N, C-alpha and C positions, 0 to 999 in steps of 0.2 A: 682858198688858198689851193694850189697843183696838186694834183696826187703824188709826185714825187717831192712835194714840200713834204705833205702831209705825212709818208711813207719817214723822211728824215726827220720828223718831230717824233713819232710813236720812235724811234733809235736812241734818237736823243733823251727821250724820258726813262726807256729801260735803261740805260746808264744809270740815269738818278736817281732808281728806284722807284718809278714810278708808274703805276698800274696804266695798261693800252686796254683796248676793246678795236677785238676785230668782229667784222661782223657780228657784234651785238655781246661777243663774250669776251668776257674782261681775264686779261692774262697778265701777275706780276710776276716780273724774274725770281730768282731764286736766287741768285746770286748779290742781286744789288739792294736786294728788299733789308727791311731793316724790322724790330717789332711793331713798331708804332705802324708802320705802313700795313705789314702784315694783319693787326687789329683791326683795323678798319680795312680790311680786304675781308677778313672775315666777321661781318658785321653781321652777316646774315647765315654764319653757321661754317664750318670748317670748310676751308674750300681744296681741292681737289689737288695733285698733283699732275704733271705733266712732263712726260723725259723723252728726247729721241730715240727712235730705233735702237742706234748702237746701245746709250746706253739700257738701255728694257732687255736686251739681249745678254748682257754682262748680268743685270740682274736675278736673270732667266725669267723675264716675265714672257718673254715670245721665244717662238722657235726663228734658231738662226736657220732657213734653208739657201743651199748652197751659198755661206756666207753673205747674203743679201740683210742688210739690215733691215728690219719691218720699219715701220711706221710710226709717228708719235703713240705712244701710252698712256691710259689715263690712270692714275693709279687713287684708289678711294683713303684719304687721308682721315687716319685716325688719330684718336687724342693725343697719342704719345707723340707724334708728329711735330715738332715745335720746330721753329728757324734751323734749331743747330741739327737736328735729324733731315730737315727738309736736306740742307746745305751738304750734309755728307749722303744722303743720295742721288745727288746731282753731281758729285764729283769723283771721279773715278782714284783720284789721286788722294783722294783720304779710305781709300779702301783697307788700305793693309792697318792703319790707323784703328779705324769703326769698322772692322768685318764682319759682324754682326747685326746685317739688317732683314726689314721683314719681320712674320711673312708680309707678304704684298696682295691686297683684292684687287683686281683690275677691274676698268667699268667702262662698257661703249662710247666709245665717242659720238656726241652729236655732233661734231662741227668738226669734221675729219679735213676739210680743208683750211679753217683757220687757223686749226692747232697745226701745219703744214706751215702755213704763214708765220707763224712767231717761232718757230723751231727757226725757219729763216732767216727772221729780224731778229731773236736770239745772235747768230753766227754772224751775223753783218757787225752789232753791237759788240762781240768779241767778247758776249758773254758767252758762259756756259748755256748751250740749249736745255734748260730746264723752266717750269713755271709752277705759279698756285694757277690754276685756273679755275673762273666760274664765278669768283669772288664779287664785291661791288669794287667797282673802278671811282664809283663817285663823277661828281661833275664837272668837265672840264678837262674831263682824260681822254689824251688822243686818240682818235678813231678809222679805222683803214679798214678797209676790204680787202680779201686774199687778191684780187684780181690787184691793184695797186700794189699790193706787194710781190708779187708774181712777176710785174711788167716794168719794177723799179728801176732805174736804171745805175746801175750800181755804180759804172764810170760815168760820169754827168759829163757835161760840157766844162771844157779846162780853159782857162783863158791864161796868160805868160802878165805873171804879176808884178814880176822884177827884174832886175838883173844887171852884174856889175862884170867886171875885169876880176880876178881872183888867181893870183900866182898859186900851185901851188909846188910839193917837193919833187912830184913826178914831172911838171910841166911849167914853166912859170907863164908860158901864155894859154891859156886857160878864162872862161869867163862862166859864172854860174850862171843861170836860168831858174826860177822860179814858178810853180803854177798854183794856180789856186782852181778851185769850184765851186759855185757859189751855195751848195748840197753837200758837201761832206769837208770834212773839219781838217783832213790830210793834204798835208803841203808837199808836192814830188819835187824833186829839182832836180836839173841837166847840169852836168859840166861839161860843157864845150872845149876841145881840147884842140891847139892848131888852128887853121884856116882852112874853107872849103874848098876845094882842087877840081871839083864840075864829078869826081867820082864819088860813089855811096862811102857814106864814113865808117868807121868798122867799130860797134857800137856795142855796151855792154849795160843790159836789164840786170840791176844790181839789187835786189830785195834788201832793205833794212834791216841791219842785224846788229842791234846793240849788245849783246855778250860777244859777238864776234868782231863786230868793228871797232867799237871803242874799248870792250874788253879785256880784249884777246883770248875768247873762250879757245882751247882746244875741244871742243865736244863738236864742232864743225869747221869747215872751211871755209865762211865767209868772211873772216879777216883776209887769209891770205890771196884769196879769191878779187878781193877787192883791188887789192896791192897790185897783183900781178896783172889785174886787167889796165888799171892807171898805168902801168908800166907801158903794155904791147899799147895802146890807142898813141900813148907818147912817140911810139918806135915808130909807129903808122905813118904821124905828120899830121893824122885829122882825124877826127873821130869823138864821139860823143858817149857819156858814161850818165844811165837815166838812175841815179837814187830814187827807186821806187820805194813809200809808206806802208811796204805791206809788210810786217814783223812777222817772223814765223811761216811763212808759207801762207799768210794771211788769216792767223788765227789769234794775230794781237802779241803783245809781251806776257799777257800773265796767263795767257792759255799754252803760250810756248814754254816757259818756266813750273806749270805744271804738267806737260809733255815731257821736259827732261826730269820731272819725279818719276811719271812713269816708266821713262827707259832705265831709271835707276831702282825700279824693280825689274826690269826683263823683256819688254816690251821696245822692239823697235822704235822706230822715229813714224812709219805710217802708222801703223797698230796704234801708236800712242793716242795718233791725233784723232784715229776713227773711235779710241774708247771714250776720246772728252767728248764723242757726237760730233765731232767737223769733220769734211774732207781729207782726204789725203794730201790735195794742197786748195786752199780757199782763194789763190791769187789768181785776178782776172788781168791780160797782161794787154789788155785792149787801153788801158789807163797810158803804158808806154806807148803806144800805138799813134795817138791823140796829142802828147809831147812831143812827136817827131815828127806830125803834121803839120803842126803849130812850128816848127823849126824847118820849116820847108824841105825836110828829109821823105822819101818817098820809098825810096829802096837802100838796103844797108850788107853792109858784112855783118855777120852777130856770132859777137864772140858767146860763145855758152855751149856747156856738153848735154844742155836740154833739152830735148824737140820739141818739149809744150812749148816752149819761149817761143823756135821758128814756128810752129802751128798756132799761136797765140796772133801774132803780130801778121801772118800769112791771112789768115780771118776778120784782123779788125783790117786788112788794103794794104799794108807795108810791103813790098817785097823782102824778100830774104834770097840775098842774090849770093851766098855764102856764109853757111857754119863753119866759124871758126874755134876750133877746141879750146880749149880752157883748164890744164890740168897743176895743178900745183894742193899744198897745204895739207896732205896726208900724214896724221901722225897716227901714236898708239892709242890714244883716246877716242877719236874720233872714225879707227876705220871700221869698225860694225856699221857708223852713218854709212860710211861710202860706201861701202858696201849692198847697202839698202838702199842707195839712192839707184846704184847699178841695176839691182834685181829686182826691185820691183816698182820700183820709177821712172826706169828706161833710160837713165842718163848714162851718157856714150864716155864711161870714167877709162 
C-alpha cells in the first residue's frame, strides 16, 4: 500500500471509530469511539487522553505564550473519566453544559511526533482533535508513520469524472463538470458559464456551505455571495464557479455547527475554530488550482475579497491577473461575522 493510501485508510478508520497506530502508539478518536471500542482499547488498563494544544490552553493544562497554542498534551486518565466524560473534555461546545472538569494530571509525551501526527489526522478526518492514547489497537489496525502523515498530499491528483450541460437560473448556457480524486471522497464541481473567449475567465472559488447556500442562513454571507457570483459571471459572458467541498472553512459541517454553538456563547468565528482545535481556516485552495488546470485555465480574474484565495492559487501556479471584489450579504445577524473576517482574517470588505 502506498504511503498516501495508508494515510487515507487511517483517516477512514478514525471516522469509523476504529483505532490506528502511529509509530507503534495506538490512538482511538474520542468523538467516534463507542463503549465497546473503548473497552477493547482499555484491555490493558485505562488509556490516557490526548488533546490539542488549543484545548489544553482552554483547560488550563498549559501556559499560553503570546497567544500561541502549545503542542498536544497527554492527560493521565483516572477511573471516573468514561467515554461521556472524555467527550466533554474534548468538546468545548459542551463547556457550559458540563463546566466542572478536572482536576487533571498531565504526563510527558514519549511520542511527540506521533501525537502531532494524530492531531493532523483528526483534523483531516473532520473530527475533534482528541484521542485515547496508548491502548490496545488490535490486529489489523491501520498503521502509519509520522513522516507519512506529514508528507500526505491533502490535495491528491484530480481527474474529471463527468460533465454535462446544466442550464441554470443565472445562465442558461452552462456546463457542470465533476471532479474526483482516488484518495479523497470529496467530489468537487465546476460550473462553466458562457464560452471561452481567449481571455482569462472570471472565477469564483466558493466553499460549500449547506446552511447558507441551501437553508438560507443569515449567520454568514455565503448564500448571497453564491448568487452574486453567478450573476457576475453570467454578466461577464465567460467564467467559472468552482464549488469546493470544504464546509466550514475546511473543518466540516459537524464542527461548523459546534463553532456556531461557541459563537452563541460569545466567541467570534476565529476563536470558535481555535477552541475546537482547528486553525482559523483549514482550507487548501490547491484543489481549485488543480481543477482550473484540468479545465485548461492558467490565468484568472478572481472574484473574491479574501487575499488567502489569491495567494493559494498563485502558490499553486495559477496566475491571478486581477482580484475583483464581491461585496454583498450583510445583515444584522452576520455583522459581527463580517467584522471578524475583515479585522482578523484580512478580508477586504
